[in-house]
Each structure stands twice: as C-alpha cells, then as structure tokens.
N, C-alpha and C positions, 0 to 999 in steps of 0.2 A: 313590475310582477307586485301583486299586494304585501306590504307587508304583516304577518298572520304570527298568532304568540301560541306556546303550547305549554298546559300544565304539566309539569316532573314530580313525581311521585317516592318519596325514599323508601328505601329498604333497612334491611336488620346493620342496625351499627352505627343508625341517627338517634336512638334513644337517649336520653336523658330524666334524672328525678327532676323533676320540676317542670317538665314540658306539657304543654297546652292549657296549666295553668291561667294563665292572662286572658289566652283566649276565651277560655269558658266567664271569667272574672267580665270582660268588656263584651261578649259579645251573645248573647240570649240561645240564636238557632246555634252557633258552637255549646253552650252550656247544655241543651236540649240532645247533642249530640253524643255529648259523656253519660248523662240517663239515659239514654235508651241502647248503651254499652252495660252497661252495669244490668241495667233491666236482661239485657239479650242473655249475657254469660252466667249471672248470677251470683257474680262478688263485685268491689267496689275497683272497678278496672281504672276509673278514674282519682279513685286515690294512692292506685300504685303510680299513673303516669305524673302526678302532681308532687306525689311524698317521697314513694319510689316503698324499700328498699332497691337498692341499684343490685343486689345480688339478687333480688326478684324479678326485677324489671330484665335485667339481664338472660332470664330465663327461656328457649324459645315460644314457650308454647303460649309464655305471658307476654313477653315482647314482641308477636305477630300481628295479634290483635291490638293493643295498646299502639303501634305505630299505625295501623291503616282508623284507630281511633282518633289519635289528633290530627293526621292529615285529614275526614273528612271536616273534625271541627275547622279546620284552616281554610278547608274547600268550601265550607258552607258560609264563611266569614267573606270571602274572598266573592261568592256568588250572590253576599245581600249587597255588596258595597257594586255591585254591576258589571264582573270580569265575567266575561266568556271566554273559553279556551278557543282554536281551532284545530288543535290537537290535544294527545295525552299520553303521558307515558308513566310506568313506574318498572323504577328496576327492586327485580325480583317480586318479595312479598308484594313492594308500589306498585304492582302491576294490578293488584287486589283495591286498592285503594280509588288507582284510575277509572274501574271501572264503576267502583261506586258512583265517581264523579261524574260517569259518560252515562248512567242511569241505566246502564246493564245488569247491577248486584243488588240487589237491596243492602241495607249498610247492615241489620243486622245479619244475616246471610254470609256476609264477607267475613265478619266477626266469627262466626262459629265454622266455616271452611277453614280460616288460617289459624287460630286455636289447636283446630286436629291437622293440621297441616306442619305444624310447631312440633307435636307430641308425635306427628308419622315421622318428620325428618331426623329428630332427635333420634328417635328409637333404631331407624333405619340402620346403622352401623355402632357394634360399641365403642364403649369410650378409650380413643386410643389408637383405634383401630385406622383414624380417618386422618387430616390433615389436610390446610388449605395454607397457600403462603403466596406473596403479592410478589411482581416483577417486575421493576421500574426501567422504564430505559432500555429494553431487553431489544436489539434490531428487528421488527419483527418476522422477518423471512428467515430466522433463528431459532422461532419458537416451538416450531411443530418437532425438528431437529434436536433441543432440548427434552421435548417429552418424551418422545421413541427413544432416546439415550437413557432415561430416566426409567422408565417402564421396568425394564427387566423380568417381563412377565407378570408383573400388578398392572395398577391402572393408576394414571395419573393425564390429567387433561386438563384443556384451560375452561374455566367455573364462569369470571366475568370478564369479557371483553371491555373493559370500562374508556380507556382514551388512546389514544396514538401509542401514550408513555406507560402505561399500567395495564396489566392484566394478574388477576388473581386465578390459581390453578389449584385445584382440589385431585385426590386422590388417595390412596393406601398411606400411612404414614411415612414408611422408609422411601416409597419412590418423590413423595413431594420433596422428602430432605435430599435425596437426590438430587432432584431437579433444580433445587436452589445451586447448587456447586455447580451443575453445568450451566444454569445459566448464568454465575458470576464469572465463570471462564470464560461463557461465550458473549460477553460486553456487556452484561445488564450494572445499571448503576447501584442497584440494589434489589436483592432476593430474600425477604425474611419470612417465618413464619408468622400465620395472625391468629389473634386470639380469638377462632371459636369454636361451637361445641361439636361441629359433625362437617362432613367434606358438602355443603352443597353444590349442588348442579354439576355432577359429575356421576357415570353409570353407578356408585355406589348407592345412589340414591331411588334406585328402581322398585326396591320394598316400598319405600315412600309414596312413588307413584302411584302403584299400585293398589293400594291403601285408599288414597285421594279419588280413586276414578268413580266407585258408588257413590261417595257424597257429591260429587261437580255432577254427575248423571242427576241426583237426587233435588239440585238444588234449580231455580231458574236464572237463567240467563236471557234476556230481554234484547232486543237491536240497542245499538249506543246509539245516545244523542249527537256525538261527534268521536269522530275517528280514533282509535286506539292503534299505536304502534307498540306489535308486541314482544314479549325477551326472546323467543325461542325463531320466528323467523323473522325478525326487522321490519317488518311489513304493516301494511294497512287492515284493521280489523272494523268493521261495522255492522255483522250478526252477532246475534249471541250465541249461536252455534261455534263459531269461530274462537270467541272470546272463550267460551269452557275448553275446547280443543287446546288453545293457547295456555292456558293453567294447566292443563293434565302436562303438555308436553316440555312446560318449562322447567320440573323440576330436575330430570336430568340430562338436561340438556344447558348450555351456556347462555351467559343472557348478554346477547348482542349490545350492547348498550354504543358502542359506536358506531356501529354502522346505521341504529337506529337513530340517532344524533345527524348523522349524514343525510340521513331521507328525512327527515325533518326538516334540513337545512334547504336542502332540492326543491323541495315545494313553498318555500318562501317563508319559512319559521326564520325570526331573526331576533326575537324575545322571548327567554323562555321563565318563568316562577317554577322556585321550587314551593312544593307544596307541601308542609309539615316542618317535622322537627329536624335541625341540621342544614348543614350547607351542602356537603358532598357532591348532590349532582353540579349543585353549583359551580364549584372545585373541577369538577372532571371534562367542565363549556371549554375551559383555558383548552388556545394550542386546539380547538377544532376547527377544521379548514373547509369549508365557510364556517366563520364565525357567529354566535350564539351569543346572543346579551344575554346573562343571567339575574335572577332577583331572585332572593328568598320570601317565604312566606311562613312563618312559625309564633307568631307575637302578633300584638295589635298596634306595636311602633311600626312592622313591618307592612299592615295594611295600610297604615298611615304614607309610609315610604314612594307605595305600590299608587297610591292615588297618583303622588309629583311625577313620578317615572311616566303614566300614561301619557301624562303632557309634555315630555321631550321630544 
C-alpha cells in the first residue's frame, strides 16, 4: 500500500501567548490569515495570539477562534511549501480547522461559528456544576464499570477517547470526582481533574448543541477537497452535509480520536503532521498500533524540518 499523509488539527489546550507570531512574520500568506481574522471578528485576535494576555486567551470564546486562526496560518504555510494531505482530522475544535483546510468551510465562517460555539458551551453549564478528568492507563475493559459506579443518578461519560492509555471523562462535578476514586481503585495509573471551564463532549452540552444548530444550518458547507475523519463517528466525510452534521453531533458526544487514528492507519497513513500550536496530538500517536509517525508544524522552523522529513 502506498504511504499516505494526514494533517491533524489540535483543539483547546494547545494555545499559548506568542503562537502564530513567527508564521505571520515569515509567510505573507499566514500574515493574511491573521489580518482576515481581525477583520472577520472586529477585534485584534492576532494581537491576542501573538502577545496574550494568557487569561484572555484562555477564555473559551477567544481560545477557539485563536486556535483556528493559528492552525489555518500553519496550513497555508504548508500548502505554499507544496504539501497536500491525503486525509485531515481535527480534535474537537480542530475539526473546524480541518474543514477550512479541506475547502468545506470558509475561514471567516469558521471563526464566527467557533466564537459562538465557545460562548454556547461556556454558558451551557453553570460554573462549578460540571468537571472533566483524565484517566491514564485505566484498563479499557473497566471504563464503563467505573462510569456506571460513579454516576449515582448524575451524568459522567467518556468525553475524549484520546489514546489506548488516555481517556478524558466529563459530567457533573461530584460524579467526575467519584469516577476518579473508582478509576484509581480499578488500576488507573493516574486520575486527575482537568483545569477546564466546562464539561465538554458530554450530554450536559446538549443546550449548546441546540443553540449551535441554526448557526450551522445558516452556514455554507462545500464538499471536501480531501476526506475528513470526523470525531463523532470516526469515519470518512466527503460531503458538506456530512461535515455540518458531524460538527452538530460532536458537541455532546465523545471525541473518538483513537478510532480515527486507527482508521487512518488502516488506510495506509504512516505519517501525520500536527498543524497548529503545540504537540498534543503528536504525543497521542505514540503507542498507536499500527504506528503513525508524527511531526508538528507551528512555526517557520517546523516548515524547514518538514522539508527535510519529506526526503527521508
């Protein structure tokens, strides 16, 4: 089977003050991405990315468009360097960036959608009511039992199925804390609360999902230039209608990342580029079988490294 390459787009948690600044300085096309973002949103998103402050960048309604902007800037730098993926995938919020890269969603439309998405998700659950936790090295066959034991009439579900060794859970705060205790007792190496502003990708997000529906319906989604593996079903998406439905369904449902990566591997993908800030998704590729080699692209030095990587 001919080796293929995937572009992977990160989600919340990958942001940092200073992200994208080097891309904008080195690549005119990347600089134009940030100019378009500022115009589309009516405020200096570029300055927030390049300078912070961190506390403003961490706000969900700012964080989401900021990450889409930096990932899109990195993508256009890669595209101008001659790179083209066989597949794209994005982790949660990153699915919007992936759809921009695939030509399905206009960049300005994506920015408007994710800013509203962030507002809707933040307001869906009152502060302190929900929580998320990471479970590391919990035996997979014990996850469902842990969640059932912890629920006790409340909601706690798998939110991000990130790798064979890492699962994030979300739901009511008390149920999540109980799940941490049950997971430790069931053999998890680590089980810790996550510093997040809301319980993402669980049924508590259904109010946000319903508020987002008319926004998605009013937005044009074109058929994709190359296929996306979506979060909701971990399957190939090629039409605009499927892309829109996937973004709607992902809000209260788990991110099936490990299934998505295994599907890519089954289709002959042996290399993946994390397009955007950080290296979270590159790290999640470790331990995957069959293996996918990963490299990140978030600044000009990474573009140069990728040129050498392409010849190996």
